[in-house]
Backbone as ProteinMPNN parsed JSONL, in Angstrom:
{"seq_chain_A": "MDMTDKCSHYNDEPTDKDSHEVLSKSAKKREMLALQALGKELAAISEKQFQKIVFPEDNLLNALEIYRSIPSKKREARRRQMQFIGKLMRSIEPEPLQTQVDAVKRTDNADKYKHNQAEKWRERLLADPRQATDFMNQFPINSQLLNQMIRAAKKAKEMNKDKGEARSLYRLLYKTIAH", "coords_chain_A": {"N_chain_A": [[6.426, 51.89, -40.435], [6.23, 48.83, -40.573], [2.862, 46.353, -40.211], [3.492, 44.124, -40.131], [5.914, 43.635, -38.816], [5.061, 44.93, -36.467], [3.29, 42.599, -35.454], [4.807, 40.303, -34.98], [4.414, 37.764, -34.015], [2.409, 36.587, -35.186], [3.811, 35.429, -37.416], [3.527, 32.47, -39.55], [6.063, 30.344, -39.171], [7.378, 28.426, -37.088], [8.471, 28.618, -33.658], [10.534, 28.041, -30.788], [8.974, 28.172, -28.568], [6.683, 26.688, -29.806], [7.77, 24.238, -30.885], [7.976, 22.253, -28.594], [5.948, 20.583, -26.488], [2.727, 21.913, -25.429], [0.952, 22.097, -22.476], [-1.975, 22.561, -21.618], [-3.776, 24.745, -18.859], [-5.608, 23.225, -17.161], [-4.688, 20.559, -17.546], [-2.419, 20.472, -16.43], [-2.824, 21.123, -13.948], [-4.451, 18.579, -13.77], [-2.013, 16.569, -13.646], [-0.891, 17.277, -11.619], [-2.466, 16.629, -9.417], [-2.464, 14.173, -9.558], [-0.11, 13.423, -8.777], [-0.134, 14.53, -6.575], [-1.919, 12.901, -5.396], [-0.839, 10.08, -5.692], [1.596, 10.778, -3.813], [-0.199, 11.12, -1.491], [-1.193, 8.033, -1.315], [1.735, 6.894, -0.823], [1.907, 8.248, 1.618], [0.037, 7.197, 3.153], [0.177, 4.305, 3.497], [1.725, 1.633, 5.713], [4.082, 1.865, 8.014], [6.038, -0.215, 7.914], [5.57, -0.863, 5.118], [6.393, 1.397, 4.097], [9.061, 1.463, 4.824], [10.251, -0.18, 2.979], [9.946, 1.207, 0.391], [12.008, 2.446, -2.166], [13.371, 5.503, -2.176], [13.591, 7.958, -4.684], [14.693, 10.935, -4.093], [16.315, 12.397, -1.012], [14.956, 14.769, -0.278], [12.248, 14.293, -1.029], [11.552, 12.28, 0.578], [12.178, 12.914, 3.279], [10.013, 14.995, 3.526], [7.947, 13.782, 3.712], [8.445, 12.282, 5.362], [7.745, 14.203, 7.189], [4.695, 14.994, 6.657], [3.858, 12.813, 7.569], [3.712, 12.981, 10.392], [2.84, 15.466, 10.949], [-0.5, 15.874, 12.685], [-3.875, 14.502, 12.265], [-5.829, 16.693, 12.496], [-4.893, 18.776, 11.857], [-5.578, 19.648, 9.717], [-5.049, 22.018, 7.25], [-2.488, 22.54, 7.377], [-1.43, 19.998, 7.03], [-2.599, 19.568, 4.07], [-1.428, 21.77, 2.789], [1.623, 20.605, 2.606], [1.407, 18.581, 1.706], [0.623, 19.197, -1.0], [3.395, 20.372, -1.318], [4.733, 18.159, -1.405], [3.367, 16.811, -4.192], [4.626, 19.075, -5.354], [7.234, 18.593, -5.336], [7.874, 15.955, -6.248], [6.475, 16.603, -8.798], [9.449, 17.039, -9.979], [10.683, 14.177, -10.298], [10.259, 11.008, -11.831], [7.609, 9.881, -11.83], [6.502, 7.003, -12.187], [8.145, 4.711, -11.278], [7.944, 4.83, -8.228], [5.265, 4.353, -7.979], [5.086, 1.912, -9.252], [6.513, 0.725, -7.072], [4.889, 1.142, -4.698], [2.389, -0.088, -6.046], [3.244, -2.853, -5.76], [4.154, -3.351, -3.038], [1.692, -2.696, -1.853], [0.191, -4.947, -3.157], [1.422, -7.24, -1.854], [0.547, -6.95, 0.564], [-2.193, -7.316, 0.247], [-1.903, -10.068, -0.314], [-0.858, -11.348, 1.9], [-2.894, -10.579, 4.041], [-5.009, -11.965, 2.843], [-4.103, -14.197, 3.414], [-4.14, -14.725, 5.959], [-6.784, -14.189, 6.533], [-7.608, -16.731, 5.776], [-6.286, -18.239, 7.274], [-7.8, -17.657, 9.805], [-9.925, -18.35, 9.059], [-10.099, -21.561, 8.825], [-9.197, -21.723, 11.755], [-11.651, -21.636, 12.8], [-13.131, -23.14, 11.441], [-11.797, -25.583, 12.294], [-12.342, -25.896, 14.889], [-14.719, -25.849, 15.658], [-15.402, -27.802, 13.579], [-13.902, -30.994, 14.652], [-13.313, -32.954, 12.516], [-12.644, -31.636, 10.257], [-10.167, -31.188, 9.801], [-9.043, -33.125, 8.223], [-9.586, -32.256, 5.376], [-8.212, -29.75, 5.732], [-5.332, -30.637, 5.744], [-5.373, -31.759, 3.25], [-5.033, -29.898, 1.706], [-2.735, -28.535, 2.566], [0.575, -28.941, 3.629], [1.081, -30.829, 6.5], [2.124, -31.409, 9.961], [0.149, -34.551, 10.743], [-0.285, -35.044, 13.582], [0.824, -33.129, 15.09], [-1.262, -31.298, 14.482], [-3.513, -32.128, 15.362], [-3.413, -32.402, 17.809], [-3.131, -29.5, 18.785], [-5.787, -29.037, 17.673], [-7.022, -30.107, 19.836], [-6.69, -29.36, 21.879], [-7.137, -26.824, 22.036], [-9.834, -26.931, 21.686], [-10.531, -27.786, 23.715], [-9.807, -26.068, 26.227], [-11.384, -23.659, 24.919], [-13.674, -24.667, 25.454], [-13.691, -24.907, 28.489], [-12.962, -22.519, 29.117], [-11.026, -21.29, 29.654], [-8.91, -20.366, 28.134], [-5.777, -20.47, 27.21], [-4.107, -19.08, 25.398], [-4.024, -21.006, 23.323], [-5.774, -21.316, 21.15], [-4.786, -19.187, 19.725], [-2.14, -19.994, 19.266], [-2.628, -22.521, 17.524], [-3.85, -21.023, 15.579], [-1.537, -19.462, 14.617], [0.038, -21.864, 13.843], [-1.766, -22.912, 11.616], [-1.686, -20.114, 9.891], [1.353, -19.937, 9.519], [1.494, -22.13, 8.27], [0.008, -22.045, 5.925], [0.778, -19.817, 4.536], [3.286, -20.866, 3.754]], "CA_chain_A": [[6.769, 50.981, -39.791], [5.047, 47.878, -41.452], [2.154, 45.865, -39.348], [3.603, 42.559, -39.674], [7.108, 43.536, -37.718], [4.665, 44.877, -34.824], [2.982, 41.568, -34.937], [5.811, 38.987, -35.356], [3.774, 36.382, -33.206], [1.319, 36.225, -36.633], [4.603, 34.629, -38.508], [3.496, 31.526, -39.769], [7.155, 29.979, -38.592], [6.928, 27.553, -35.35], [9.153, 29.513, -32.558], [10.925, 27.166, -30.229], [8.431, 27.269, -27.831], [5.756, 25.856, -30.561], [8.387, 22.872, -30.594], [7.492, 21.966, -27.021], [4.3, 20.293, -26.298], [2.345, 22.768, -24.221], [-0.036, 21.304, -21.717], [-3.008, 23.507, -20.812], [-3.834, 24.705, -17.3], [-6.37, 22.104, -16.689], [-3.736, 19.326, -17.954], [-0.986, 20.587, -15.905], [-3.484, 21.091, -12.567], [-4.508, 17.168, -13.625], [-0.986, 15.794, -13.661], [-0.384, 17.52, -10.104], [-3.273, 16.411, -8.502], [-2.366, 12.804, -9.568], [0.857, 13.08, -7.98], [-0.203, 14.743, -4.881], [-2.675, 11.357, -5.161], [0.551, 9.316, -5.489], [2.033, 11.302, -2.668], [-0.797, 10.372, -0.586], [-0.736, 6.276, -1.362], [2.744, 7.322, 0.09], [1.836, 8.836, 3.264], [-1.08, 6.254, 3.735], [0.995, 2.883, 3.999], [2.193, 1.528, 6.993], [5.529, 2.06, 8.38], [6.858, -1.376, 7.374], [5.761, -0.929, 3.93], [6.762, 2.609, 4.047], [10.388, 1.583, 4.635], [10.715, -0.811, 1.681], [10.11, 2.044, -0.906], [13.314, 3.377, -2.371], [12.857, 7.211, -2.737], [14.741, 8.87, -5.584], [15.399, 12.329, -3.766], [16.267, 12.52, -0.042], [14.044, 15.693, 0.204], [10.963, 13.827, -1.01], [11.498, 10.966, 1.71], [11.686, 14.175, 4.368], [8.828, 15.708, 3.389], [6.674, 12.306, 3.782], [7.936, 11.914, 6.931], [6.967, 15.309, 7.988], [3.66, 14.915, 6.38], [3.139, 11.986, 8.221], [4.134, 13.365, 11.389], [1.386, 16.336, 11.384], [-1.694, 15.271, 13.513], [-4.512, 14.582, 10.926], [-6.533, 17.264, 13.602], [-4.107, 19.888, 11.379], [-6.103, 20.081, 7.95], [-4.695, 22.89, 6.524], [-0.98, 21.919, 7.444], [-1.283, 18.669, 5.693], [-3.092, 20.015, 2.632], [0.178, 22.451, 2.228], [2.799, 19.821, 3.089], [0.88, 17.593, 0.366], [1.339, 20.058, -2.103], [4.772, 20.554, -1.22], [5.263, 16.809, -1.997], [3.402, 16.956, -5.277], [5.555, 19.877, -6.274], [8.574, 17.836, -5.334], [7.208, 15.008, -7.419], [6.92, 17.374, -10.284], [10.855, 17.14, -10.386], [10.77, 13.042, -10.366], [9.813, 10.198, -12.746], [6.739, 8.917, -10.748], [6.568, 5.517, -12.517], [8.988, 4.092, -10.202], [7.42, 5.083, -7.069], [4.239, 4.062, -8.132], [5.128, 0.778, -9.116], [6.726, 0.065, -5.876], [3.368, 0.96, -3.594], [1.676, -1.435, -5.905], [3.82, -3.764, -5.192], [3.598, -3.124, -1.599], [-0.282, -3.352, -1.726], [-0.369, -6.737, -3.444], [1.988, -7.816, -1.006], [-0.215, -6.576, 1.764], [-3.229, -7.463, 0.178], [-1.976, -11.48, -0.227], [-0.966, -11.562, 3.908], [-4.279, -10.265, 4.447], [-5.764, -12.852, 2.568], [-3.429, -15.744, 4.099], [-4.312, -14.319, 7.541], [-8.192, -14.458, 6.537], [-7.545, -18.178, 5.557], [-6.217, -19.112, 8.696], [-8.74, -17.214, 10.835], [-11.232, -19.081, 8.691], [-9.62, -22.423, 8.917], [-9.394, -21.994, 13.149], [-12.847, -21.609, 13.441], [-13.785, -24.662, 11.269], [-11.41, -27.164, 12.944], [-12.887, -25.736, 16.215], [-16.17, -26.595, 15.141], [-15.666, -29.656, 13.959], [-11.934, -31.596, 13.928], [-13.147, -33.597, 11.219], [-12.286, -30.736, 8.905], [-8.498, -30.679, 9.781], [-8.557, -34.026, 6.837], [-9.638, -31.37, 4.103], [-6.856, -29.015, 6.172], [-4.318, -31.476, 5.957], [-5.407, -32.107, 2.064], [-4.89, -28.574, 1.044], [-1.743, -28.009, 3.074], [1.355, -30.006, 3.966], [1.166, -30.505, 7.469], [2.02, -32.792, 10.847], [-1.235, -34.4, 10.925], [-0.548, -35.192, 14.894], [0.733, -32.028, 16.026], [-2.209, -30.146, 14.007], [-4.77, -32.883, 15.861], [-3.191, -31.965, 19.551], [-3.24, -28.343, 18.839], [-7.045, -28.588, 17.775], [-7.652, -30.662, 20.794], [-5.87, -28.298, 23.466], [-7.679, -25.191, 21.606], [-11.233, -26.732, 21.586], [-10.774, -27.992, 25.26], [-9.276, -24.815, 26.728], [-12.756, -23.224, 24.882], [-14.981, -25.023, 26.544], [-13.377, -24.756, 29.532], [-13.081, -20.953, 29.197], [-9.616, -20.997, 30.045], [-7.888, -19.714, 26.941], [-4.42, -19.638, 27.714], [-3.168, -18.988, 24.107], [-3.863, -22.778, 22.597], [-6.508, -21.061, 20.284], [-3.796, -18.549, 19.305], [-1.083, -21.312, 18.684], [-3.355, -23.326, 16.484], [-3.943, -20.252, 14.435], [-0.551, -18.907, 14.415], [0.474, -23.544, 13.028], [-2.029, -22.196, 10.484], [-0.744, -19.485, 9.598], [2.591, -20.589, 9.02], [1.656, -23.688, 6.627], [-0.807, -21.356, 4.389], [1.865, -18.687, 3.959], [4.47, -21.47, 3.15]], "C_chain_A": [[5.684, 49.996, -40.063], [4.445, 46.991, -40.097], [2.449, 44.434, -39.044], [4.947, 42.344, -38.925], [6.398, 44.167, -36.559], [4.204, 43.552, -34.18], [3.857, 40.526, -35.361], [5.374, 37.64, -34.842], [2.921, 35.637, -34.512], [2.182, 35.36, -37.698], [3.975, 33.281, -38.309], [5.112, 30.111, -39.309], [7.138, 29.208, -37.312], [8.529, 28.239, -35.084], [9.741, 27.855, -31.655], [10.002, 26.823, -29.062], [7.031, 26.386, -28.614], [6.401, 24.644, -30.833], [7.866, 22.166, -29.606], [5.9, 21.705, -26.771], [3.746, 21.417, -24.974], [1.144, 22.547, -23.837], [-0.807, 22.744, -20.926], [-3.212, 23.244, -19.222], [-4.434, 23.602, -16.544], [-5.214, 20.571, -16.824], [-2.662, 19.112, -16.497], [-1.439, 20.141, -14.137], [-3.802, 19.23, -12.893], [-3.286, 16.158, -13.167], [-0.611, 16.064, -12.252], [-0.973, 16.788, -9.519], [-3.177, 14.445, -8.739], [-0.9, 12.753, -8.994], [0.66, 13.616, -6.594], [-1.037, 13.375, -4.636], [-1.945, 10.026, -4.727], [1.171, 9.651, -3.778], [1.213, 11.117, -1.205], [-1.062, 9.271, -0.338], [0.477, 6.367, -0.359], [2.73, 7.464, 1.383], [1.169, 7.613, 3.851], [-0.558, 5.054, 4.315], [1.816, 2.481, 5.492], [3.547, 1.477, 6.764], [6.514, 1.138, 8.161], [7.064, -1.309, 5.932], [6.887, 0.496, 3.206], [8.643, 2.702, 3.66], [11.148, 0.93, 3.521], [10.591, 0.069, 0.263], [11.356, 3.183, -1.07], [12.97, 4.527, -3.062], [14.362, 7.824, -3.599], [15.4, 10.19, -4.968], [15.201, 11.806, -2.342], [15.195, 13.811, 0.442], [12.375, 15.504, 0.047], [10.995, 13.226, 0.693], [10.896, 12.183, 3.301], [10.42, 14.648, 4.199], [7.723, 14.78, 3.143], [6.618, 12.315, 5.035], [7.123, 12.705, 7.712], [5.699, 15.229, 7.663], [2.8, 13.607, 7.403], [3.207, 12.047, 9.822], [3.112, 14.275, 11.809], [0.347, 15.796, 11.741], [-2.749, 15.831, 12.377], [-5.547, 15.674, 11.594], [-6.041, 19.011, 12.746], [-4.682, 20.123, 9.839], [-5.211, 20.566, 7.106], [-2.974, 22.826, 6.525], [-0.706, 20.422, 6.556], [-1.406, 19.021, 4.775], [-1.135, 20.733, 1.874], [1.276, 21.638, 2.112], [2.249, 18.662, 1.65], [1.077, 18.243, -1.015], [2.514, 20.61, -2.179], [5.159, 19.235, -1.798], [4.81, 16.767, -3.532], [4.225, 18.029, -6.141], [7.006, 18.968, -6.244], [8.563, 16.429, -6.2], [7.604, 15.457, -8.634], [8.575, 16.922, -10.995], [11.381, 15.415, -10.95], [10.029, 12.232, -11.597], [8.943, 9.318, -11.322], [6.54, 7.297, -10.991], [7.099, 4.435, -11.926], [8.51, 3.754, -8.971], [6.141, 4.354, -7.117], [4.268, 2.483, -8.627], [5.638, 0.02, -7.539], [5.523, 0.705, -5.031], [2.566, 0.218, -4.167], [1.621, -2.702, -5.601], [3.568, -4.448, -3.908], [2.42, -3.647, -1.183], [-0.427, -4.565, -2.012], [0.32, -7.551, -2.773], [1.533, -7.835, 0.266], [-1.316, -7.336, 1.758], [-2.822, -9.252, 0.307], [-1.559, -11.817, 1.114], [-1.835, -11.191, 4.385], [-5.047, -11.229, 4.062], [-5.182, -14.478, 3.352], [-4.091, -15.516, 5.699], [-6.032, -15.001, 7.527], [-8.294, -15.854, 6.999], [-7.353, -18.882, 6.754], [-7.016, -18.821, 9.757], [-9.842, -18.411, 10.459], [-11.005, -20.679, 9.432], [-9.29, -22.858, 10.891], [-10.555, -22.531, 13.534], [-13.625, -23.08, 12.852], [-13.005, -25.722, 12.268], [-11.643, -27.072, 14.517], [-14.471, -26.18, 16.249], [-16.39, -27.569, 14.816], [-14.115, -30.284, 13.319], [-12.087, -32.06, 13.147], [-12.539, -32.812, 10.123], [-10.599, -30.907, 9.453], [-7.885, -32.396, 8.247], [-8.493, -33.322, 5.641], [-8.623, -30.213, 4.718], [-5.416, -29.811, 5.468], [-4.372, -31.805, 3.859], [-4.823, -31.186, 1.138], [-3.341, -28.069, 1.107], [-0.694, -29.019, 3.589], [1.488, -29.827, 5.523], [1.591, -31.905, 8.694], [0.665, -32.99, 11.123], [-1.267, -34.837, 12.693], [-0.398, -34.078, 15.624], [-0.667, -31.1, 15.651], [-3.585, -30.898, 15.398], [-4.592, -32.657, 17.228], [-3.66, -30.763, 19.834], [-4.87, -27.838, 19.148], [-7.633, -29.009, 19.18], [-7.561, -29.637, 22.034], [-6.895, -26.918, 23.45], [-9.162, -25.526, 22.126], [-11.64, -27.224, 23.368], [-10.364, -27.037, 26.208], [-10.906, -23.844, 26.764], [-13.426, -23.352, 25.455], [-14.762, -25.436, 28.047], [-13.082, -23.055, 30.471], [-12.039, -21.123, 29.709], [-8.622, -20.812, 29.044], [-6.303, -19.616, 26.995], [-3.24, -19.609, 26.664], [-3.241, -20.237, 22.892], [-4.325, -22.093, 21.172], [-5.141, -19.95, 19.204], [-2.47, -19.229, 18.669], [-1.448, -21.905, 17.542], [-3.283, -22.086, 15.208], [-2.243, -19.943, 14.247], [0.552, -20.245, 13.322], [-0.406, -22.742, 11.855], [-1.741, -21.512, 9.518], [0.451, -19.51, 8.872], [2.598, -21.659, 7.862], [0.53, -22.83, 5.488], [0.331, -20.568, 4.078], [3.374, -19.392, 3.133], [3.941, -22.338, 1.698]], "O_chain_A": [[4.49, 50.211, -39.858], [5.148, 46.839, -39.098], [1.975, 43.719, -38.161], [5.236, 41.245, -38.452], [7.015, 44.039, -35.501], [4.422, 43.216, -33.016], [3.426, 39.826, -36.278], [5.891, 36.578, -35.189], [2.839, 34.428, -34.726], [1.657, 34.726, -38.613], [3.83, 32.848, -37.166], [4.778, 28.929, -39.221], [6.666, 29.881, -36.396], [9.447, 28.361, -35.895], [9.313, 26.747, -31.978], [9.993, 25.71, -28.534], [6.445, 25.512, -27.976], [5.59, 23.751, -31.077], [7.129, 21.261, -29.998], [4.951, 22.484, -26.863], [4.287, 21.614, -23.886], [0.206, 22.719, -24.615], [-0.414, 23.558, -20.09], [-3.006, 22.243, -18.536], [-3.95, 23.109, -15.525], [-5.218, 19.687, -15.967], [-2.306, 18.132, -15.844], [-0.885, 19.363, -13.36], [-3.24, 18.531, -12.05], [-3.483, 15.156, -12.48], [-0.032, 15.167, -11.639], [-0.284, 16.004, -8.866], [-3.827, 13.648, -8.063], [-0.617, 11.584, -8.73], [1.245, 13.164, -5.61], [-0.762, 12.763, -3.604], [-2.231, 9.212, -3.849], [1.145, 8.873, -2.824], [1.747, 11.003, -0.102], [-1.266, 9.064, 0.858], [0.326, 5.986, 0.802], [3.456, 6.872, 2.18], [1.607, 7.052, 4.855], [-0.786, 4.758, 5.487], [2.446, 3.312, 6.145], [4.127, 1.168, 5.723], [7.704, 1.453, 8.177], [8.142, -1.537, 5.385], [7.715, 0.538, 2.296], [9.295, 3.389, 2.874], [12.275, 1.245, 3.137], [11.07, -0.335, -0.796], [11.605, 4.234, -0.48], [12.445, 4.626, -4.171], [15.539, 8.016, -3.295], [16.543, 10.502, -5.304], [14.299, 10.999, -2.118], [14.674, 13.729, 1.554], [11.489, 16.14, 0.617], [10.515, 13.749, 1.699], [9.869, 12.247, 3.977], [9.75, 14.548, 5.227], [6.736, 15.03, 2.451], [5.646, 12.338, 5.789], [6.241, 12.406, 8.518], [5.127, 15.47, 8.726], [1.634, 13.526, 7.788], [2.728, 11.108, 10.458], [2.491, 14.061, 12.851], [0.061, 14.921, 10.925], [-2.729, 16.907, 11.778], [-6.578, 15.456, 10.957], [-6.615, 20.082, 12.947], [-4.093, 20.781, 8.982], [-4.599, 19.863, 6.302], [-2.361, 23.125, 5.5], [0.094, 20.078, 5.686], [-0.367, 18.99, 4.116], [-0.264, 20.391, 1.074], [2.078, 22.104, 1.302], [2.998, 18.148, 0.82], [1.668, 17.721, -1.96], [2.74, 21.373, -3.118], [5.961, 19.259, -2.732], [5.76, 16.686, -4.311], [4.452, 17.907, -7.344], [7.692, 18.802, -7.253], [9.599, 16.094, -6.774], [8.529, 15.094, -9.361], [8.802, 16.588, -12.158], [12.254, 15.295, -11.81], [9.232, 12.859, -12.295], [9.309, 8.6, -10.391], [6.443, 6.492, -10.065], [6.604, 3.312, -12.02], [8.573, 2.597, -8.555], [5.944, 3.644, -6.13], [3.281, 1.835, -8.28], [5.17, -1.012, -7.058], [5.691, -0.207, -4.221], [1.8, -0.386, -3.416], [0.699, -3.465, -5.312], [3.055, -5.537, -3.654], [2.134, -4.612, -0.474], [-1.081, -5.324, -1.298], [0.014, -8.734, -2.923], [2.003, -8.619, 1.091], [-1.662, -7.983, 2.746], [-3.54, -9.817, 1.132], [-2.096, -12.862, 1.482], [-1.779, -11.428, 5.591], [-5.921, -11.532, 4.875], [-5.803, -15.491, 3.676], [-4.454, -16.476, 6.379], [-6.446, -15.938, 8.211], [-8.782, -16.252, 8.057], [-7.999, -19.832, 7.194], [-7.036, -19.621, 10.693], [-10.43, -19.158, 11.241], [-11.635, -20.979, 10.447], [-9.182, -24.021, 11.281], [-10.717, -23.494, 14.284], [-14.375, -23.842, 13.462], [-13.616, -26.57, 12.918], [-11.25, -27.936, 15.301], [-15.053, -26.886, 17.072], [-17.224, -28.338, 15.294], [-13.502, -30.177, 12.257], [-11.108, -31.971, 12.406], [-11.98, -33.352, 9.169], [-10.034, -30.021, 8.81], [-6.819, -32.561, 7.654], [-7.59, -33.556, 4.837], [-8.128, -29.639, 3.748], [-4.65, -29.243, 4.69], [-3.308, -32.05, 3.289], [-4.264, -31.47, 0.079], [-2.754, -27.455, 0.217], [-1.192, -30.057, 4.025], [1.971, -28.765, 5.915], [1.424, -33.094, 8.422], [-0.054, -32.106, 11.59], [-2.413, -34.958, 13.126], [-1.116, -33.818, 16.589], [-1.086, -30.278, 16.465], [-4.322, -30.215, 16.11], [-5.606, -32.7, 17.925], [-4.42, -30.583, 20.785], [-5.322, -27.037, 19.967], [-8.583, -28.394, 19.663], [-8.389, -29.336, 22.894], [-7.292, -26.228, 24.388], [-9.753, -24.716, 22.841], [-12.681, -27.046, 24.0], [-10.739, -27.394, 27.325], [-11.502, -23.435, 27.761], [-13.995, -22.477, 26.107], [-15.528, -26.163, 28.681], [-13.029, -22.657, 31.634], [-12.337, -21.072, 30.902], [-7.465, -21.173, 29.259], [-5.747, -18.539, 26.781], [-2.05, -19.898, 26.789], [-2.611, -20.282, 21.835], [-3.599, -22.173, 20.181], [-4.823, -20.224, 18.048], [-1.951, -18.861, 17.616], [-0.705, -21.87, 16.561], [-2.744, -22.267, 14.116], [-1.867, -20.605, 13.28], [1.399, -19.959, 12.475], [0.222, -21.943, 11.161], [-1.533, -21.967, 8.393], [0.535, -19.129, 7.705], [3.373, -21.916, 6.941], [0.414, -23.166, 4.309], [0.848, -20.914, 3.015], [4.174, -18.871, 2.356], [4.762, -22.939, 1.005]]}, "name": "protein", "num_of_chains": 1, "seq": "MDMTDKCSHYNDEPTDKDSHEVLSKSAKKREMLALQALGKELAAISEKQFQKIVFPEDNLLNALEIYRSIPSKKREARRRQMQFIGKLMRSIEPEPLQTQVDAVKRTDNADKYKHNQAEKWRERLLADPRQATDFMNQFPINSQLLNQMIRAAKKAKEMNKDKGEARSLYRLLYKTIAH"}
């Protein structure tokens, strides 16, 4: 028996294993952690946003719903469930899911910005009603309605009898800014 027969793995000819890309253990772990991070992002978004996501597999959707239902005090159970989600995500293409999550977050950030703007404008208008002209220059709005709502909210605030006038003004401002 020749030494080369015993050690056939020393041949220079590539085998089927060599033709496939071999990932190191740490590369696989990084990949798995990235998938788990995507799973955590999916689990962390609001219920309204979660409903907008289209999942490629029902078992992934079910696993995420289970994760979301586990109380935060049960850390070990949540960790194991997240590992399971990472395992399920290895069998799918993560890019479409990541794209959907990014899109949902972008719209959420834009919505938060609009709410913030409406709140700032309400404070400015209640502090100085003459700011209404600046608002009307930036956004198309019925000036009579705006001035009427500003007066009502300011009067209610001065009398400490706010019956929702400031909230109504806010809704009008938000609706105007959002459109």
